[in-house]
mmCIF file of the N, C-alpha and C atoms, coordinates in Angstrom:
data_MODEL
# 
_entry.id   MODEL 
# 
loop_
_atom_site.group_PDB 
_atom_site.id 
_atom_site.type_symbol 
_atom_site.label_atom_id 
_atom_site.label_alt_id 
_atom_site.label_comp_id 
_atom_site.label_asym_id 
_atom_site.label_entity_id 
_atom_site.label_seq_id 
_atom_site.pdbx_PDB_ins_code 
_atom_site.Cartn_x 
_atom_site.Cartn_y 
_atom_site.Cartn_z 
_atom_site.occupancy 
_atom_site.B_iso_or_equiv 
_atom_site.pdbx_formal_charge 
_atom_site.auth_seq_id 
_atom_site.auth_comp_id 
_atom_site.auth_asym_id 
_atom_site.auth_atom_id 
_atom_site.pdbx_PDB_model_num 
ATOM 1   N N  . UNK A 1 1  ? 0.844  -1.174 0.000   1.00 0.00 ? 1  UNK A N  1 
ATOM 2   C CA . UNK A 1 1  ? 0.000  0.000  0.000   1.00 0.00 ? 1  UNK A CA 1 
ATOM 3   C C  . UNK A 1 1  ? 0.893  1.242  0.000   1.00 0.00 ? 1  UNK A C  1 
ATOM 4   N N  . UNK A 1 2  ? 0.504  2.231  -0.761  1.00 0.00 ? 2  UNK A N  1 
ATOM 5   C CA . UNK A 1 2  ? 1.266  3.465  -0.857  1.00 0.00 ? 2  UNK A CA 1 
ATOM 6   C C  . UNK A 1 2  ? 0.311  4.624  -0.592  1.00 0.00 ? 2  UNK A C  1 
ATOM 7   N N  . UNK A 1 3  ? 0.288  5.089  0.635   1.00 0.00 ? 3  UNK A N  1 
ATOM 8   C CA . UNK A 1 3  ? -0.617 6.153  1.026   1.00 0.00 ? 3  UNK A CA 1 
ATOM 9   C C  . UNK A 1 3  ? 0.017  7.504  0.721   1.00 0.00 ? 3  UNK A C  1 
ATOM 10  N N  . UNK A 1 4  ? -0.483 8.183  -0.308  1.00 0.00 ? 4  UNK A N  1 
ATOM 11  C CA . UNK A 1 4  ? 0.049  9.498  -0.639  1.00 0.00 ? 4  UNK A CA 1 
ATOM 12  C C  . UNK A 1 4  ? -1.037 10.351 -1.283  1.00 0.00 ? 4  UNK A C  1 
ATOM 13  N N  . UNK A 1 5  ? -0.747 11.647 -1.370  1.00 0.00 ? 5  UNK A N  1 
ATOM 14  C CA . UNK A 1 5  ? -1.646 12.594 -2.037  1.00 0.00 ? 5  UNK A CA 1 
ATOM 15  C C  . UNK A 1 5  ? -0.864 13.302 -3.128  1.00 0.00 ? 5  UNK A C  1 
ATOM 16  N N  . UNK A 1 6  ? -1.529 13.543 -4.250  1.00 0.00 ? 6  UNK A N  1 
ATOM 17  C CA . UNK A 1 6  ? -0.931 14.285 -5.352  1.00 0.00 ? 6  UNK A CA 1 
ATOM 18  C C  . UNK A 1 6  ? -1.767 15.536 -5.573  1.00 0.00 ? 6  UNK A C  1 
ATOM 19  N N  . UNK A 1 7  ? -1.086 16.684 -5.614  1.00 0.00 ? 7  UNK A N  1 
ATOM 20  C CA . UNK A 1 7  ? -1.776 17.954 -5.845  1.00 0.00 ? 7  UNK A CA 1 
ATOM 21  C C  . UNK A 1 7  ? -1.079 18.667 -6.992  1.00 0.00 ? 7  UNK A C  1 
ATOM 22  N N  . UNK A 1 8  ? -1.855 19.080 -7.978  1.00 0.00 ? 8  UNK A N  1 
ATOM 23  C CA . UNK A 1 8  ? -1.349 19.885 -9.083  1.00 0.00 ? 8  UNK A CA 1 
ATOM 24  C C  . UNK A 1 8  ? -1.949 21.277 -8.923  1.00 0.00 ? 8  UNK A C  1 
ATOM 25  N N  . UNK A 1 9  ? -1.105 22.320 -9.072  1.00 0.00 ? 9  UNK A N  1 
ATOM 26  C CA . UNK A 1 9  ? -1.615 23.669 -8.874  1.00 0.00 ? 9  UNK A CA 1 
ATOM 27  C C  . UNK A 1 9  ? -0.787 24.679 -9.657  1.00 0.00 ? 9  UNK A C  1 
ATOM 28  N N  . UNK A 1 10 ? -1.364 25.859 -9.800  1.00 0.00 ? 10 UNK A N  1 
ATOM 29  C CA . UNK A 1 10 ? -0.688 26.967 -10.446 1.00 0.00 ? 10 UNK A CA 1 
ATOM 30  C C  . UNK A 1 10 ? -0.433 28.051 -9.414  1.00 0.00 ? 10 UNK A C  1 
ATOM 31  N N  . UNK A 1 11 ? 0.579  28.868 -9.662  1.00 0.00 ? 11 UNK A N  1 
ATOM 32  C CA . UNK A 1 11 ? 0.909  29.995 -8.813  1.00 0.00 ? 11 UNK A CA 1 
ATOM 33  C C  . UNK A 1 11 ? 0.771  31.256 -9.665  1.00 0.00 ? 11 UNK A C  1 
ATOM 34  N N  . UNK A 1 12 ? 0.158  32.283 -9.098  1.00 0.00 ? 12 UNK A N  1 
ATOM 35  C CA . UNK A 1 12 ? -0.041 33.534 -9.839  1.00 0.00 ? 12 UNK A CA 1 
ATOM 36  C C  . UNK A 1 12 ? 1.289  34.052 -10.383 1.00 0.00 ? 12 UNK A C  1 
ATOM 37  N N  . UNK A 1 13 ? 1.271  34.536 -11.602 1.00 0.00 ? 13 UNK A N  1 
ATOM 38  C CA . UNK A 1 13 ? 2.429  35.129 -12.276 1.00 0.00 ? 13 UNK A CA 1 
ATOM 39  C C  . UNK A 1 13 ? 3.556  34.122 -12.522 1.00 0.00 ? 13 UNK A C  1 
ATOM 40  N N  . UNK A 1 14 ? 3.212  32.840 -12.597 1.00 0.00 ? 14 UNK A N  1 
ATOM 41  C CA . UNK A 1 14 ? 4.183  31.782 -12.855 1.00 0.00 ? 14 UNK A CA 1 
ATOM 42  C C  . UNK A 1 14 ? 3.550  30.865 -13.897 1.00 0.00 ? 14 UNK A C  1 
ATOM 43  N N  . UNK A 1 15 ? 4.180  30.685 -15.013 1.00 0.00 ? 15 UNK A N  1 
ATOM 44  C CA . UNK A 1 15 ? 3.603  29.898 -16.091 1.00 0.00 ? 15 UNK A CA 1 
ATOM 45  C C  . UNK A 1 15 ? 3.725  28.396 -15.944 1.00 0.00 ? 15 UNK A C  1 
ATOM 46  N N  . UNK A 1 16 ? 4.393  27.928 -14.883 1.00 0.00 ? 16 UNK A N  1 
ATOM 47  C CA . UNK A 1 16 ? 4.606  26.495 -14.706 1.00 0.00 ? 16 UNK A CA 1 
ATOM 48  C C  . UNK A 1 16 ? 3.469  25.831 -13.934 1.00 0.00 ? 16 UNK A C  1 
ATOM 49  N N  . UNK A 1 17 ? 3.285  24.559 -14.205 1.00 0.00 ? 17 UNK A N  1 
ATOM 50  C CA . UNK A 1 17 ? 2.400  23.723 -13.404 1.00 0.00 ? 17 UNK A CA 1 
ATOM 51  C C  . UNK A 1 17 ? 3.240  23.158 -12.270 1.00 0.00 ? 17 UNK A C  1 
ATOM 52  N N  . UNK A 1 18 ? 2.736  23.238 -11.051 1.00 0.00 ? 18 UNK A N  1 
ATOM 53  C CA . UNK A 1 18 ? 3.443  22.747 -9.871  1.00 0.00 ? 18 UNK A CA 1 
ATOM 54  C C  . UNK A 1 18 ? 2.792  21.452 -9.404  1.00 0.00 ? 18 UNK A C  1 
ATOM 55  N N  . UNK A 1 19 ? 3.608  20.538 -8.878  1.00 0.00 ? 19 UNK A N  1 
ATOM 56  C CA . UNK A 1 19 ? 3.104  19.255 -8.389  1.00 0.00 ? 19 UNK A CA 1 
ATOM 57  C C  . UNK A 1 19 ? 3.694  18.997 -7.006  1.00 0.00 ? 19 UNK A C  1 
ATOM 58  N N  . UNK A 1 20 ? 2.830  18.642 -6.056  1.00 0.00 ? 20 UNK A N  1 
ATOM 59  C CA . UNK A 1 20 ? 3.261  18.175 -4.735  1.00 0.00 ? 20 UNK A CA 1 
ATOM 60  C C  . UNK A 1 20 ? 2.818  16.725 -4.586  1.00 0.00 ? 20 UNK A C  1 
ATOM 61  N N  . UNK A 1 21 ? 3.709  15.874 -4.094  1.00 0.00 ? 21 UNK A N  1 
ATOM 62  C CA . UNK A 1 21 ? 3.373  14.496 -3.730  1.00 0.00 ? 21 UNK A CA 1 
ATOM 63  C C  . UNK A 1 21 ? 3.686  14.376 -2.245  1.00 0.00 ? 21 UNK A C  1 
ATOM 64  N N  . UNK A 1 22 ? 2.670  14.077 -1.445  1.00 0.00 ? 22 UNK A N  1 
ATOM 65  C CA . UNK A 1 22 ? 2.819  13.993 0.001   1.00 0.00 ? 22 UNK A CA 1 
ATOM 66  C C  . UNK A 1 22 ? 2.671  12.553 0.457   1.00 0.00 ? 22 UNK A C  1 
ATOM 67  N N  . UNK A 1 23 ? 3.695  12.061 1.138   1.00 0.00 ? 23 UNK A N  1 
ATOM 68  C CA . UNK A 1 23 ? 3.688  10.715 1.716   1.00 0.00 ? 23 UNK A CA 1 
ATOM 69  C C  . UNK A 1 23 ? 3.642  10.822 3.236   1.00 0.00 ? 23 UNK A C  1 
ATOM 70  N N  . UNK A 1 24 ? 3.167  9.799  3.879   1.00 0.00 ? 24 UNK A N  1 
ATOM 71  C CA . UNK A 1 24 ? 3.168  9.735  5.332   1.00 0.00 ? 24 UNK A CA 1 
ATOM 72  C C  . UNK A 1 24 ? 4.516  9.315  5.889   1.00 0.00 ? 24 UNK A C  1 
ATOM 73  N N  . UNK A 1 25 ? 5.461  8.960  5.018   1.00 0.00 ? 25 UNK A N  1 
ATOM 74  C CA . UNK A 1 25 ? 6.803  8.536  5.418   1.00 0.00 ? 25 UNK A CA 1 
ATOM 75  C C  . UNK A 1 25 ? 7.809  9.141  4.450   1.00 0.00 ? 25 UNK A C  1 
ATOM 76  N N  . UNK A 1 26 ? 9.054  9.230  4.872   1.00 0.00 ? 26 UNK A N  1 
ATOM 77  C CA . UNK A 1 26 ? 10.089 9.787  4.012   1.00 0.00 ? 26 UNK A CA 1 
ATOM 78  C C  . UNK A 1 26 ? 10.399 8.818  2.880   1.00 0.00 ? 26 UNK A C  1 
ATOM 79  N N  . UNK A 1 27 ? 10.580 9.354  1.676   1.00 0.00 ? 27 UNK A N  1 
ATOM 80  C CA . UNK A 1 27 ? 10.920 8.538  0.518   1.00 0.00 ? 27 UNK A CA 1 
ATOM 81  C C  . UNK A 1 27 ? 12.241 9.020  -0.075  1.00 0.00 ? 27 UNK A C  1 
ATOM 82  N N  . UNK A 1 28 ? 12.807 8.187  -0.907  1.00 0.00 ? 28 UNK A N  1 
ATOM 83  C CA . UNK A 1 28 ? 13.991 8.593  -1.656  1.00 0.00 ? 28 UNK A CA 1 
ATOM 84  C C  . UNK A 1 28 ? 13.546 9.601  -2.701  1.00 0.00 ? 28 UNK A C  1 
ATOM 85  N N  . UNK A 1 29 ? 14.319 10.651 -2.867  1.00 0.00 ? 29 UNK A N  1 
ATOM 86  C CA . UNK A 1 29 ? 13.958 11.651 -3.866  1.00 0.00 ? 29 UNK A CA 1 
ATOM 87  C C  . UNK A 1 29 ? 14.278 11.135 -5.262  1.00 0.00 ? 29 UNK A C  1 
ATOM 88  N N  . UNK A 1 30 ? 13.459 11.521 -6.177  1.00 0.00 ? 30 UNK A N  1 
ATOM 89  C CA . UNK A 1 30 ? 13.620 11.172 -7.584  1.00 0.00 ? 30 UNK A CA 1 
ATOM 90  C C  . UNK A 1 30 ? 14.223 12.393 -8.281  1.00 0.00 ? 30 UNK A C  1 
ATOM 91  N N  . UNK A 1 31 ? 15.055 12.176 -9.278  1.00 0.00 ? 31 UNK A N  1 
ATOM 92  C CA . UNK A 1 31 ? 15.677 13.266 -10.019 1.00 0.00 ? 31 UNK A CA 1 
ATOM 93  C C  . UNK A 1 31 ? 14.635 14.297 -10.447 1.00 0.00 ? 31 UNK A C  1 
ATOM 94  N N  . UNK A 1 32 ? 14.910 15.564 -10.172 1.00 0.00 ? 32 UNK A N  1 
ATOM 95  C CA . UNK A 1 32 ? 14.004 16.644 -10.556 1.00 0.00 ? 32 UNK A CA 1 
ATOM 96  C C  . UNK A 1 32 ? 13.049 17.066 -9.453  1.00 0.00 ? 32 UNK A C  1 
ATOM 97  N N  . UNK A 1 33 ? 13.017 16.323 -8.363  1.00 0.00 ? 33 UNK A N  1 
ATOM 98  C CA . UNK A 1 33 ? 12.117 16.624 -7.246  1.00 0.00 ? 33 UNK A CA 1 
ATOM 99  C C  . UNK A 1 33 ? 12.923 17.180 -6.079  1.00 0.00 ? 33 UNK A C  1 
ATOM 100 N N  . UNK A 1 34 ? 12.275 18.038 -5.275  1.00 0.00 ? 34 UNK A N  1 
ATOM 101 C CA . UNK A 1 34 ? 12.837 18.533 -4.012  1.00 0.00 ? 34 UNK A CA 1 
ATOM 102 C C  . UNK A 1 34 ? 11.878 18.104 -2.919  1.00 0.00 ? 34 UNK A C  1 
ATOM 103 N N  . UNK A 1 35 ? 12.384 17.967 -1.709  1.00 0.00 ? 35 UNK A N  1 
ATOM 104 C CA . UNK A 1 35 ? 11.504 17.498 -0.659  1.00 0.00 ? 35 UNK A CA 1 
ATOM 105 C C  . UNK A 1 35 ? 11.798 18.130 0.674   1.00 0.00 ? 35 UNK A C  1 
ATOM 106 N N  . UNK A 1 36 ? 10.794 18.056 1.545   1.00 0.00 ? 36 UNK A N  1 
ATOM 107 C CA . UNK A 1 36 ? 10.927 18.585 2.901   1.00 0.00 ? 36 UNK A CA 1 
ATOM 108 C C  . UNK A 1 36 ? 9.968  17.865 3.825   1.00 0.00 ? 36 UNK A C  1 
ATOM 109 N N  . UNK A 1 37 ? 10.388 17.690 5.059   1.00 0.00 ? 37 UNK A N  1 
ATOM 110 C CA . UNK A 1 37 ? 9.498  17.132 6.062   1.00 0.00 ? 37 UNK A CA 1 
ATOM 111 C C  . UNK A 1 37 ? 8.616  18.232 6.628   1.00 0.00 ? 37 UNK A C  1 
ATOM 112 N N  . UNK A 1 38 ? 7.380  17.945 6.812   1.00 0.00 ? 38 UNK A N  1 
ATOM 113 C CA . UNK A 1 38 ? 6.429  18.841 7.475   1.00 0.00 ? 38 UNK A CA 1 
ATOM 114 C C  . UNK A 1 38 ? 5.793  18.015 8.586   1.00 0.00 ? 38 UNK A C  1 
ATOM 115 N N  . UNK A 1 39 ? 5.096  18.625 9.521   1.00 0.00 ? 39 UNK A N  1 
ATOM 116 C CA . UNK A 1 39 ? 4.504  17.824 10.603  1.00 0.00 ? 39 UNK A CA 1 
ATOM 117 C C  . UNK A 1 39 ? 3.680  16.650 10.057  1.00 0.00 ? 39 UNK A C  1 
ATOM 118 N N  . UNK A 1 40 ? 4.050  15.445 10.457  1.00 0.00 ? 40 UNK A N  1 
ATOM 119 C CA . UNK A 1 40 ? 3.324  14.212 10.116  1.00 0.00 ? 40 UNK A CA 1 
ATOM 120 C C  . UNK A 1 40 ? 3.347  13.828 8.645   1.00 0.00 ? 40 UNK A C  1 
ATOM 121 N N  . UNK A 1 41 ? 4.243  14.404 7.822   1.00 0.00 ? 41 UNK A N  1 
ATOM 122 C CA . UNK A 1 41 ? 4.270  14.049 6.400   1.00 0.00 ? 41 UNK A CA 1 
ATOM 123 C C  . UNK A 1 41 ? 5.603  14.463 5.778   1.00 0.00 ? 41 UNK A C  1 
ATOM 124 N N  . UNK A 1 42 ? 5.810  14.023 4.555   1.00 0.00 ? 42 UNK A N  1 
ATOM 125 C CA . UNK A 1 42 ? 6.963  14.403 3.750   1.00 0.00 ? 42 UNK A CA 1 
ATOM 126 C C  . UNK A 1 42 ? 6.447  14.826 2.388   1.00 0.00 ? 42 UNK A C  1 
ATOM 127 N N  . UNK A 1 43 ? 6.776  16.050 1.992   1.00 0.00 ? 43 UNK A N  1 
ATOM 128 C CA . UNK A 1 43 ? 6.266  16.611 0.744   1.00 0.00 ? 43 UNK A CA 1 
ATOM 129 C C  . UNK A 1 43 ? 7.411  16.721 -0.256  1.00 0.00 ? 43 UNK A C  1 
ATOM 130 N N  . UNK A 1 44 ? 7.199  16.181 -1.435  1.00 0.00 ? 44 UNK A N  1 
ATOM 131 C CA . UNK A 1 44 ? 8.139  16.324 -2.544  1.00 0.00 ? 44 UNK A CA 1 
ATOM 132 C C  . UNK A 1 44 ? 7.454  17.181 -3.588  1.00 0.00 ? 44 UNK A C  1 
ATOM 133 N N  . UNK A 1 45 ? 8.198  18.105 -4.202  1.00 0.00 ? 45 UNK A N  1 
ATOM 134 C CA . UNK A 1 45 ? 7.568  18.979 -5.187  1.00 0.00 ? 45 UNK A CA 1 
ATOM 135 C C  . UNK A 1 45 ? 8.486  19.237 -6.363  1.00 0.00 ? 45 UNK A C  1 
ATOM 136 N N  . UNK A 1 46 ? 7.862  19.668 -7.436  1.00 0.00 ? 46 UNK A N  1 
ATOM 137 C CA . UNK A 1 46 ? 8.582  20.040 -8.649  1.00 0.00 ? 46 UNK A CA 1 
ATOM 138 C C  . UNK A 1 46 ? 7.648  20.852 -9.537  1.00 0.00 ? 46 UNK A C  1 
ATOM 139 N N  . UNK A 1 47 ? 8.213  21.472 -10.553 1.00 0.00 ? 47 UNK A N  1 
ATOM 140 C CA . UNK A 1 47 ? 7.416  22.107 -11.592 1.00 0.00 ? 47 UNK A CA 1 
ATOM 141 C C  . UNK A 1 47 ? 7.564  21.274 -12.856 1.00 0.00 ? 47 UNK A C  1 
ATOM 142 N N  . UNK A 1 48 ? 6.570  21.345 -13.693 1.00 0.00 ? 48 UNK A N  1 
ATOM 143 C CA . UNK A 1 48 ? 6.597  20.562 -14.932 1.00 0.00 ? 48 UNK A CA 1 
ATOM 144 C C  . UNK A 1 48 ? 6.316  21.451 -16.142 1.00 0.00 ? 48 UNK A C  1 
ATOM 145 N N  . UNK A 1 49 ? 6.714  22.714 -16.051 1.00 0.00 ? 49 UNK A N  1 
ATOM 146 C CA . UNK A 1 49 ? 6.454  23.664 -17.125 1.00 0.00 ? 49 UNK A CA 1 
ATOM 147 C C  . UNK A 1 49 ? 7.104  23.304 -18.442 1.00 0.00 ? 49 UNK A C  1 
ATOM 148 N N  . UNK A 1 50 ? 8.320  22.779 -18.405 1.00 0.00 ? 50 UNK A N  1 
ATOM 149 C CA . UNK A 1 50 ? 9.050  22.441 -19.639 1.00 0.00 ? 50 UNK A CA 1 
ATOM 150 C C  . UNK A 1 50 ? 8.943  20.965 -20.009 1.00 0.00 ? 50 UNK A C  1 
ATOM 151 N N  . UNK A 1 51 ? 8.167  20.219 -19.243 1.00 0.00 ? 51 UNK A N  1 
ATOM 152 C CA . UNK A 1 51 ? 8.033  18.783 -19.469 1.00 0.00 ? 51 UNK A CA 1 
ATOM 153 C C  . UNK A 1 51 ? 7.016  18.507 -20.566 1.00 0.00 ? 51 UNK A C  1 
ATOM 154 N N  . UNK A 1 52 ? 7.352  17.678 -21.546 1.00 0.00 ? 52 UNK A N  1 
ATOM 155 C CA . UNK A 1 52 ? 6.349  17.315 -22.561 1.00 0.00 ? 52 UNK A CA 1 
ATOM 156 C C  . UNK A 1 52 ? 5.122  16.701 -21.880 1.00 0.00 ? 52 UNK A C  1 
ATOM 157 N N  . UNK A 1 53 ? 3.956  17.064 -22.344 1.00 0.00 ? 53 UNK A N  1 
ATOM 158 C CA . UNK A 1 53 ? 2.708  16.613 -21.705 1.00 0.00 ? 53 UNK A CA 1 
ATOM 159 C C  . UNK A 1 53 ? 2.654  15.105 -21.509 1.00 0.00 ? 53 UNK A C  1 
ATOM 160 N N  . UNK A 1 54 ? 3.157  14.359 -22.443 1.00 0.00 ? 54 UNK A N  1 
ATOM 161 C CA . UNK A 1 54 ? 3.110  12.907 -22.347 1.00 0.00 ? 54 UNK A CA 1 
ATOM 162 C C  . UNK A 1 54 ? 4.000  12.328 -21.254 1.00 0.00 ? 54 UNK A C  1 
ATOM 163 N N  . UNK A 1 55 ? 4.917  13.138 -20.697 1.00 0.00 ? 55 UNK A N  1 
ATOM 164 C CA . UNK A 1 55 ? 5.853  12.660 -19.670 1.00 0.00 ? 55 UNK A CA 1 
ATOM 165 C C  . UNK A 1 55 ? 5.466  13.085 -18.255 1.00 0.00 ? 55 UNK A C  1 
ATOM 166 N N  . UNK A 1 56 ? 4.524  14.006 -18.105 1.00 0.00 ? 56 UNK A N  1 
ATOM 167 C CA . UNK A 1 56 ? 4.163  14.514 -16.784 1.00 0.00 ? 56 UNK A CA 1 
ATOM 168 C C  . UNK A 1 56 ? 3.708  13.381 -15.864 1.00 0.00 ? 56 UNK A C  1 
ATOM 169 N N  . UNK A 1 57 ? 2.834  12.528 -16.352 1.00 0.00 ? 57 UNK A N  1 
ATOM 170 C CA . UNK A 1 57 ? 2.337  11.421 -15.532 1.00 0.00 ? 57 UNK A CA 1 
ATOM 171 C C  . UNK A 1 57 ? 3.477  10.486 -15.145 1.00 0.00 ? 57 UNK A C  1 
ATOM 172 N N  . UNK A 1 58 ? 4.425  10.266 -16.033 1.00 0.00 ? 58 UNK A N  1 
ATOM 173 C CA . UNK A 1 58 ? 5.574  9.402  -15.711 1.00 0.00 ? 58 UNK A CA 1 
ATOM 174 C C  . UNK A 1 58 ? 6.369  9.971  -14.535 1.00 0.00 ? 58 UNK A C  1 
ATOM 175 N N  . UNK A 1 59 ? 6.607  11.287 -14.537 1.00 0.00 ? 59 UNK A N  1 
ATOM 176 C CA . UNK A 1 59 ? 7.352  11.922 -13.453 1.00 0.00 ? 59 UNK A CA 1 
ATOM 177 C C  . UNK A 1 59 ? 6.591  11.801 -12.125 1.00 0.00 ? 59 UNK A C  1 
ATOM 178 N N  . UNK A 1 60 ? 5.294  12.021 -12.181 1.00 0.00 ? 60 UNK A N  1 
ATOM 179 C CA . UNK A 1 60 ? 4.480  11.913 -10.965 1.00 0.00 ? 60 UNK A CA 1 
ATOM 180 C C  . UNK A 1 60 ? 4.481  10.474 -10.461 1.00 0.00 ? 60 UNK A C  1 
ATOM 181 N N  . UNK A 1 61 ? 4.307  9.529  -11.354 1.00 0.00 ? 61 UNK A N  1 
ATOM 182 C CA . UNK A 1 61 ? 4.301  8.108  -10.973 1.00 0.00 ? 61 UNK A CA 1 
ATOM 183 C C  . UNK A 1 61 ? 5.625  7.714  -10.309 1.00 0.00 ? 61 UNK A C  1 
ATOM 184 N N  . UNK A 1 62 ? 6.750  8.203  -10.845 1.00 0.00 ? 62 UNK A N  1 
ATOM 185 C CA . UNK A 1 62 ? 8.051  7.892  -10.256 1.00 0.00 ? 62 UNK A CA 1 
ATOM 186 C C  . UNK A 1 62 ? 8.125  8.347  -8.797  1.00 0.00 ? 62 UNK A C  1 
ATOM 187 N N  . UNK A 1 63 ? 7.576  9.518  -8.499  1.00 0.00 ? 63 UNK A N  1 
ATOM 188 C CA . UNK A 1 63 ? 7.627  10.016 -7.123  1.00 0.00 ? 63 UNK A CA 1 
ATOM 189 C C  . UNK A 1 63 ? 6.612  9.308  -6.245  1.00 0.00 ? 63 UNK A C  1 
ATOM 190 N N  . UNK A 1 64 ? 5.430  9.034  -6.762  1.00 0.00 ? 64 UNK A N  1 
ATOM 191 C CA . UNK A 1 64 ? 4.403  8.331  -5.976  1.00 0.00 ? 64 UNK A CA 1 
ATOM 192 C C  . UNK A 1 64 ? 4.927  6.975  -5.512  1.00 0.00 ? 64 UNK A C  1 
ATOM 193 N N  . UNK A 1 65 ? 5.613  6.264  -6.374  1.00 0.00 ? 65 UNK A N  1 
ATOM 194 C CA . UNK A 1 65 ? 6.098  4.922  -6.047  1.00 0.00 ? 65 UNK A CA 1 
ATOM 195 C C  . UNK A 1 65 ? 7.571  4.879  -5.627  1.00 0.00 ? 65 UNK A C  1 
ATOM 196 N N  . UNK A 1 66 ? 8.117  6.027  -5.223  1.00 0.00 ? 66 UNK A N  1 
ATOM 197 C CA . UNK A 1 66 ? 9.489  6.072  -4.749  1.00 0.00 ? 66 UNK A CA 1 
ATOM 198 C C  . UNK A 1 66 ? 9.628  5.219  -3.489  1.00 0.00 ? 66 UNK A C  1 
ATOM 199 N N  . UNK A 1 67 ? 10.768 4.551  -3.361  1.00 0.00 ? 67 UNK A N  1 
ATOM 200 C CA . UNK A 1 67 ? 11.014 3.671  -2.203  1.00 0.00 ? 67 UNK A CA 1 
ATOM 201 C C  . UNK A 1 67 ? 11.195 4.494  -0.922  1.00 0.00 ? 67 UNK A C  1 
ATOM 202 N N  . UNK A 1 68 ? 10.937 3.845  0.185   1.00 0.00 ? 68 UNK A N  1 
ATOM 203 C CA . UNK A 1 68 ? 11.190 4.479  1.477   1.00 0.00 ? 68 UNK A CA 1 
ATOM 204 C C  . UNK A 1 68 ? 12.664 4.837  1.600   1.00 0.00 ? 68 UNK A C  1 
ATOM 205 N N  . UNK A 1 69 ? 12.919 5.949  2.262   1.00 0.00 ? 69 UNK A N  1 
ATOM 206 C CA . UNK A 1 69 ? 14.310 6.394  2.468   1.00 0.00 ? 69 UNK A CA 1 
ATOM 207 C C  . UNK A 1 69 ? 14.946 5.619  3.604   1.00 0.00 ? 69 UNK A C  1 
# 
């Protein structure tokens, strides 16, 4: 079981799409992602503005299924 949340959002005056993947446990970071611990969770994030549309889901999937750290 992989308990996580995926959020896609935009930021005003920023043309990129932002993605947060939140896990209940720390995971290994995947290339292109940054991460930080927050109370009771670990959030990894990235932007996908320059990513070809067909690859966005692949990048998200890689982080969702990242191994425990």
